[in-house]
N, C-alpha and C positions, 0 to 999 in steps of 0.2 A: 619451256620454263623461262622465267625472267633472267636478266643478267644481274648478278649479285657481286658485291664487293665488300671487303673487310680488311682490317690490318691483321695479318696472320702471325705477327711476332708479338711478344709480350708487351703489355702496356707499361713500358718503362724505358728510360733512356738507355741507349746502347750504341754499338758501332753501326748497325744496319737495321732498318725496318723494312718489312715487305708488305706491300698492299696487293692483295690478290683480287683479280677480276675474272669472273667465269660466267659463261653463257653465250647465247647465240650472237650477241652484239658486243662481246668483251673486247675484241680488237678495235671495233669502231669507237668504243668509249676510250680505249687507250690512246687512239689517234687524236682525240679531242683534248687530251690533257698532257700528252707527251710529244715532244719534237726531237727527233734524233739529230745528231751532228751530221750524219751522212745524208740526211734528207729522206731516208727510207722510212716508210710508214709501217705500223704494226700489221696492217692488212696485207702488206707486200712481203713481210718477213716469213721465212719458213719456220716450221716447228723446231724447237730445241735450239733456237738462235737468240743472240742478245744484241742489244744496241745501246750505245751510250748517248745521253742527251739531257734534255731539260724537262722537268715536270712543271706545269704551269696551270694556273686557274684563270682562264681568259688571257689577258695580257700580263698578268702578274706572275713573275718568275717565282717558283717555289723552292726548287733544289736541283742540284745535279743528280742524275739517277741512271740506273741501268734497267732497261726493259727486257724481259725474257718472255718469249712467245712459245706457247704449247698449242699445237693444233689437234682438234678432235679427230679421232677418238683417243689419240695418244697423249693424254694428259691425266692428271690425278682424278679430275671429275668426269673425264670422258667428253668434256665440252671444250670449245675454244677457250683458252685461258691466257691472261696476261698478268705478269707479276712485275711490279715496279719496286725496285730496291733503292731506297733513299737513305740519307743519313738517319741514324736511329733516335732522333729527338721525338718526344711525345707530340709536341705541337706540329712539327713539320709533317709527320706521318698522318696526323688527323687532317691537316690541310689537303694533302694529296687525296685522302679518302673522300673528303667533302667535295673535292673537285670531280672525282669519279661519280659520286652520287648526283651531283648537279648536272652531269653530262650523260645521264641515262641509266646508271646502275641503281639497284636497290640495296639497302643494307642487308647483309647476310645475316641469317638467324644462327643461333647456336648449332654448331655441327653441320651446317647446311652444305658445305663443300664435300664433306665425307658422305653425307646423305645422298648427294647427287652421284657420287662415285658408286654407291650401292645401287641406286635406282637405275643407273646407266650400265650396270652389269660389270663394273670394274673390280668390285670386291663383293664377297658375300657378307652377311650380317655379322658372323663371328669375327671376320677380319676387321670389319668396321669398328666393332667394340674393342678389339685389340689395339686400335690406334690410340685410344685414350689410356690404355694400360701402358703403352710405350711412353707416352707423354708424362704419365705420373709415376713412372718407375723410380725407385729410390735406392736400388741395389743392383749389382751386376746380375745376380741370378734372376731377379724380377724382370729386368730388362730383357734378358735372353729368353725367358719364358714368354714374355709378351710378344717378342719378335717371332718366336715359333708360331704363335697363334695368328699373328698378322700375316705370316706367310701361308696360312691356310691349313695348319696342322689339324685343328679341331674339325674344320669343314671336311677334310679328306676322310677322317675317321667316320664322321656322321654320314658322309656320302656313300661310303662303303656299306654301312648298315642299310641305308636307304635303298641302294641297288639290290641288296639281297631281299629286302621286303618287297620291292617292286617285282622281282622275279617270282616270289611266292604268290603275290596277288595275280600276276599274269597266268601262272600255272593253274591257280584255283579258278580264275575266270574262264580260261579256255576249256577246262574240264567241265565246268558247270554250264557254260553257254552253248557248247557244241557237242552234245552227247552223241550225236549221230556220226561224228567224225572219229577217225581212228587215233584218238588222243589218249595217251597212257593215263590211267587213273592216278590221282595224287595219293601216294602212300603215306599214311599217318606217321610211320617211323621216320621216313626221310624228311617229312615236313617238320617233325619234332626236332630232328638233328639240326636242320637249318635255323630254326628258331633259337635253339640253344646257342648256336654260333653267334647269332645276332645279340643275344642276351650277354654273352661274354664280352663282346665289343662294347656294348653300352655300359656294362659294369666297369670296364677299364676307363671309360671316359669320365666317370664320377668317383673313381676309387680314391684319388688324391685331391679331391675338391677342397677339403678342409685345409690341407697343407698348402695348396695353392692360394686359397683365400688368405691365409695367414701371411704368405709371402707378399701378396698384393696389398692387403689392408693394414698389416701390422698386428701385433698382439697387445690387446689391452692388459697392461701389467701394473699391479699394485705393489709398491715397496712398503712393507709393514714391519713392525717390531716395537718393542718398548722404547722409551726415550733413551737417547745417547748411546745407541748401539752402532751408529754410523749410517743410518738410512739416507740422510741428506747428503752425506759425503759420497755415498755410492751413487745417488741420483746425480750429483754434480759430476762425478767421474764419468758416468755413462753419457751425460749430456755434453761433456767437453768444456764446460765452463761453470761458474758459480751461479747456478739457477736458484738453489735453495740456500737459506742462511744457515751456517753451521756455527754453533757455539757449544760450550760445555753446560749451558743452562737447560735443564729439562723442560720440555714443552715449548721449545722455540718454534717448531712447526705446528701450526694450529689449523691451517686450512690445507686443502689438497692443491698441490702444485703439479702441473702437467707439462709434458714435453715429449715429442716424438724423437727417438734417437735410433741410430743404426748401430747394431752390435754385430760386427762381421757383416754378413748379408741378411741379417734379421732386423726388421723394424719393430721396435718396442714402443708402444704408446704408454709411456711411463706416467705414474701418478705417485708423488711422494706424499705420504700421509702423516698425520699426527701420531705420536707415540701412544701405543695401546697400553693403558694402565689405569688404575683407579685414581680419580682426582676429584677434588671438591671445587675446582675452578669451573664455573659454568661454561665459559667460552671454550676452554680446553676440552671439557667434557663433550661438547658438540663435535669438536674435531675428532675425538676418539670414536664417537658414534658413527661419524662419516667414514672413518678408516675401516671400521668393521663392516660397513655396507660395501665398501670397495672390495673387500675380500670376497664377498658373495658374488659381486658382479664381474670381477676381473676374470679373464681367461687364464692368466698366469699370476701367481703370487710369489714375489721374492721376499721371503721372511728373513729378516736380518737378526742375527744374534751376536752378542759380544763374546768372542772366544776366550777372552781373558778373565771371564767371570763365570761362576757356577750358574746354572739355569735358575731363574726366579719363578715365582708363581705366575707372573705375567707372561713369562716365556712359555711355561707349560700350558697356560690358557691358549696362547697363540698356536702352539703345536697341535692342540686338539681342534682348534678352529680350522686349520688348513689340512687336516688329515685326509679329507676326501677331495681335495682340490689339486689341480695341476700346479705344483709348487716346487720351489727349490729353497732349502735352508741355506742361507748365505751366512757362513760363520766368519765374521769380520775380525780384524785385528790379529791375524795370524803372525804378525811381526812381534807379538809379545808372548810371554809365557801363557800356554793354553791351560785353562782350568774348567773347560766345559765338558760335560759328559755327553759325547755325541752319539752314544749307542741308542739313545731314545729315538733319534731320527731314523736309524736303520730299522728299529723295532716297529716304527709306524710307516715304513716304506716311503719315507720322504728323502728325496735326493739331496745330497749335501755338496757344497763347494766351500773351499777355504780361501779367503781372499784377504788382502789388505787394501782397503779403499784408500788409505793414506798413502801407500807406496805403489798403488796401481799394479797389484799382482793378483793372479788368479782369475782375471776376466776371461781369458781364453777357455778356462774350465767351465765358467758360467755359460759361455756361448755354446759349448759342446753339450752341456746338460739340456739347454733349451731345445737344441736341435733334436735330441733324442726324445724328449717329452712329446714334441709335436711331429715326430717322424720326418723332419725336414731333411735328414740325411738320406732318406729313401727317394727324395724328390730330385730328379735330374732335370736338366734343361730340355731333354727330349721327352719328358713325361707330359703327355697331352691330357688335359683335363678341362672340364667346363670352367669358364672364366668368371662367371657371375651367376646370380640367382636365376635370372631369366633362362640362361642356357641349362642350368641344372634342373630347373622345373620342366623344361622340354624333354630332357633325357629321362628324368624320373617318370614322366607320363608315358613315354615310349617304352620304358622298361616295364612299367606296370601292365601295359597292354600286351606286351610280349609274354610276360608271366601268365597272364590270364589266358592267352591263346594256348600256351603249353598245357595249362591246367584243363582247358576245354578238350584238348586232344586226349589227355590222360583220362578224362571222365567219359570219353566216347561220345561227345557232343557232335552235332552235325558240322560239316566243314563250312557251312554258311556262317555259323557263329564265329568260327575261327577266322574267316575272311574279314568279318566286321572288326575284330580286335586287331588283326594285322594292319588293316587300313587305318585304324586309330593311331597305331604306332608310327606308321608312315607319315601321317599328318603332323604328328608332333616333331618328327625330324625335319620335315619341310619348314615348319615354323622356326626351328632352331637355326637353320641356314638362311632363312628369310625368303625362301622360294615361294612360300605361301604364308602370308602374314597380313594382319590388318594394318591400316594406316595409323591407328591409334598406338599400336605397339611400336611401329617405326618411329613415330613422333616422340614417344617416351624414351626410346633408346638414344636418339640423337639430342634430346633436350639436355642430356648430361655432359655434352661436349662444350668446349669453349667456342666463343665466336671467333671465326677466322680459320677453324679447322674443319 
């Protein structure tokens, strides 16, 4: 493979920028653009050692730098790798990268360093995908879950299932191919028990998929309610700053305002909507129509009500609208005399929390209610689950094949048919870990990575 280079730090000014060079000629490229103070070249340096010196483009001095050398196979990519750490200016890091390109390296593609780590057997495909989960983590729990996957937790569970299926396939093949040998017959009851064991393992791998997805991607959340109940105040409170305009004038919010916020360790993809009520204002009416559509499309609805006022017709309409949705009735203004009849929420099995958006109280209760709705309280950092739709699809297909194999045994079908279904399950697990996968799938996985990783 060619030698590649990229800036591996964010494209922004900072203390340090790192230019990574990896491939067969990585150290030769480094020698052409870096001169150490000691006079020692990159090709002479041992792995896991550093040198201070000057990065240059021909005769032009670029910056004082530190060169770090990693020798194959003990590097991130499994190849010889050189990393040049320079001052974190956008321009200087680009100049060092251009010098590397001019001296024999190619521009790295998105995710190409991690792709090479996968192709060189440093990590499996589930670990490679977890790298991006680590980078994009927005909460402590999300980071720790991603780190579990990066350490190979999903791979180990899948590998355990794969080994059981391989043993089954081996037993079936030996019994079928060598009937003259003294090989014990495959007992359907024992075979069924082994398949049930694999099924349990696979079910555990996708049991908490939806909860894990919510932790990684956040919850699309609509804040709704009639005008002046405190929707925008709640939105600003959760956002941490004044994102929505708050006034006493009904209909101030006419368009959807969006923001991703972290509530405890839950990411909410918030949408503040127009107040839901009857209006003759055409523009405001469009906002109300959009708000009602947001109720239908959101995974979570925070329906805000004014605790200081009796329920209105608009409130009752909203209660009916959210009745079958994952929702929380947020009864705002609990700092004033309460005049709301909250029994209607209990009668409609709608969770309630009492808050004062003005005084920043009750938010912990809201966090706890959301955790319970999505069963996030059951999700620990040691809970291993499929990390994305690709992985879930592989596990679903493996699970379906195992279920069909069990059904074939129960129906008394020939073991040849069972063998085919078990092999299909095994192929799905090999695709999950990347041991048997097409180039197109590999390219698609790594296309989602950033350049430099």
